[in-house]
C-alpha positions in Angstrom: 14.8 35.6 -17.6 11.6 33.1 -18.4 12.0 30.7 -21.0 10.3 31.2 -24.5 6.4 29.7 -24.9 6.4 26.5 -26.8 5.4 27.1 -30.3 2.3 25.4 -31.3 2.2 22.4 -32.9 2.2 22.7 -36.4 -1.5 22.3 -38.4 -2.7 18.7 -39.0 -4.4 19.6 -42.0 -2.4 21.4 -45.4 -3.4 24.7 -46.3 -6.5 24.5 -48.6 -5.0 25.2 -51.8 -5.2 28.1 -53.8 -8.2 29.1 -55.7 -7.3 30.3 -59.6 -9.5 32.9 -60.5 -9.4 34.0 -64.3 -8.7 37.7 -65.3 -11.9 38.6 -66.5 -13.3 37.5 -63.7 -11.3 40.0 -61.4 -11.4 42.6 -63.9 -15.5 42.4 -64.1 -15.7 41.8 -60.1 -13.1 44.3 -59.3 -15.2 46.9 -61.3 -18.5 46.3 -59.0 -19.8 48.6 -56.4 -20.2 47.2 -52.6 -24.1 46.7 -54.1 -23.8 45.3 -57.5 -21.6 43.1 -55.8 -24.5 42.0 -52.7 -26.8 41.7 -56.2 -24.9 39.2 -57.2 -25.2 37.3 -54.4 -29.0 37.7 -54.0 -30.6 34.7 -55.3 -34.7 34.7 -55.0 -37.6 32.5 -56.0 -38.8 32.4 -59.1 -42.4 32.9 -57.8 -41.4 37.0 -57.1 -40.7 37.3 -61.3 -43.8 35.6 -62.7 -46.9 36.7 -63.1 -50.1 34.3 -63.9 -52.1 33.6 -67.0 -56.5 33.5 -67.6 -58.5 33.7 -64.4 -56.8 34.4 -61.4 -59.4 35.9 -59.3 -60.3 35.3 -56.1 -58.4 35.9 -52.6 -56.5 33.0 -53.6 -54.0 33.0 -56.1 -55.5 30.0 -57.8 -58.7 30.5 -57.7 -59.8 28.9 -61.4 -56.6 26.4 -61.2 -57.3 25.4 -65.2 -57.0 28.7 -66.8 -54.1 30.2 -64.3 -50.8 29.3 -65.6 -47.0 31.0 -64.6 -45.3 33.0 -67.2 -42.5 35.9 -66.9 -42.9 39.0 -65.9 -41.3 40.9 -67.0 -41.8 44.8 -65.6 -41.3 42.5 -62.0 -37.8 41.1 -63.6 -36.3 44.0 -65.1 -37.3 45.9 -61.6 -35.0 43.6 -59.8 -32.4 43.8 -62.3 -31.8 47.8 -62.8 -32.7 48.4 -59.1 -31.0 44.9 -57.6 -29.1 43.7 -59.4 -30.3 40.2 -58.8 -27.4 37.7 -59.3 -29.7 34.0 -58.8 -33.4 32.9 -59.4 -33.9 29.4 -57.6 -37.0 27.3 -58.1 -40.1 26.3 -60.2 -43.3 28.4 -60.1 -44.6 24.9 -59.7 -42.6 24.4 -56.1 -46.0 24.9 -54.2 -48.2 22.3 -56.2 -49.6 22.1 -59.1 -51.5 24.0 -61.1 -55.0 22.3 -61.8 -53.6 19.0 -64.4 -50.1 21.1 -65.2 -47.7 20.2 -62.4 -44.1 21.8 -64.1 -42.8 23.1 -66.8 -41.3 20.2 -69.7 -37.1 21.2 -70.4 -37.8 22.9 -73.2 -40.2 25.2 -71.3 -37.7 25.7 -69.1 -34.8 26.9 -71.3 -37.3 29.0 -73.4 -38.0 30.5 -69.9 -34.8 30.8 -69.1 -33.6 32.5 -72.5 -36.0 35.2 -71.8 -34.7 36.1 -68.2 -31.1 36.0 -69.6 -32.2 38.4 -72.8 -33.6 40.7 -70.3 -30.1 40.1 -68.3 -28.6 41.5 -71.6 -31.0 44.1 -71.8 -30.3 46.1 -68.4 -26.4 45.2 -68.2 -26.0 42.8 -65.5 -24.5 39.5 -65.4 -26.1 36.2 -67.1 -28.3 35.2 -64.0 -27.5 32.3 -62.3 -30.2 28.9 -62.1 -30.9 26.6 -59.6 -33.0 23.8 -58.9 -34.4 21.5 -56.0 -33.2 18.7 -57.7 -32.8 17.0 -54.6 -34.0 13.3 -55.7 -34.0 13.6 -58.9 -35.1 16.9 -60.8 -38.9 16.5 -60.0 -39.6 20.1 -60.9 -39.0 19.7 -64.4 -41.3 17.1 -65.9 -40.7 14.2 -67.5 -37.8 13.7 -65.6 -36.3 10.7 -63.6 -38.2 11.0 -60.4 -35.6 9.4 -57.5 -35.5 7.9 -54.0 -34.9 10.7 -51.4 -31.3 10.9 -49.9 -31.7 9.6 -47.2 -32.8 6.2 -48.8 -30.3 6.4 -51.3 -27.9 6.9 -48.0 -29.4 3.5 -46.7 -28.1 1.8 -49.6 -24.5 2.0 -48.3 -23.6 2.3 -52.4 -21.8 5.4 -53.4 -22.1 3.5 -57.0 -25.4 4.5 -57.0 -25.5 7.4 -55.4 -23.1 8.3 -58.2 -25.5 7.1 -60.4 -28.2 9.3 -59.4 -26.0 12.3 -59.2 -25.2 11.8 -63.1 -29.0 11.4 -64.1 -30.2 14.1 -61.7 -27.6 16.7 -63.3 -28.9 15.2 -67.2 -32.0 16.1 -66.3 -31.9 19.2 -64.0 -29.0 20.9 -66.9 -31.8 19.9 -69.8 -33.7 22.3 -68.7 -31.0 25.3 -68.6 -30.7 25.3 -65.2 -26.6 24.3 -64.4 -26.3 24.8 -60.3 -28.9 21.8 -58.7 -28.9 21.9 -54.4 -28.0 18.0 -54.7 -26.3 15.6 -53.4 -26.9 16.5 -49.9 -24.1 15.5 -48.7 -24.6 16.6 -44.5 -24.9 14.6 -41.6 -28.4 14.6 -39.9 -26.8 14.4 -35.9 -30.0 15.8 -34.9 -33.6 14.3 -35.4 -35.8 17.7 -34.6 -33.6 19.2 -38.0 -36.6 19.4 -40.4 -36.6 18.0 -43.8 -34.4 15.3 -42.6 -35.7 13.5 -45.3 -34.0 14.5 -48.3 
């Protein structure tokens, strides 16, 4: 008979460590339907659950930027929670720009919004929503937070200590707004200059 093939060489990479999952998490996930699991993995922009106060007439959303300000639209949120089991919200309603002279919420205003959303989630019987915020150069969507250089600029310093310091500032300012998940730092290498948003 022909000789047996050589066994493959051992992988140079160790196997990943086994992830420890708390029993209450396993129990909650195992009790979910496929639809509920999909809902929990769904993240929408915060603009999908806000309406605008004041004079928002006209074809352009912010026709009157002096009085048109975002606020939680409970009916929209309840629809997302009851029909889709929404799991996560992203960003600020000011992500597209200032509305009049207002360019964002303070940390206290963010906390109040997050609290109202979580109360609605509890009333709907779904898990608390996970909030995320693009804090790629400081918590720029939180008023009075420290704005930092874009990450490409931080990388150009070749200072890991400075990058760590900036990360701590971003985390503190984002968490002050009751948002525990910040989309930062961006550690990907831009190997193709045609990719968009390389500056971040």
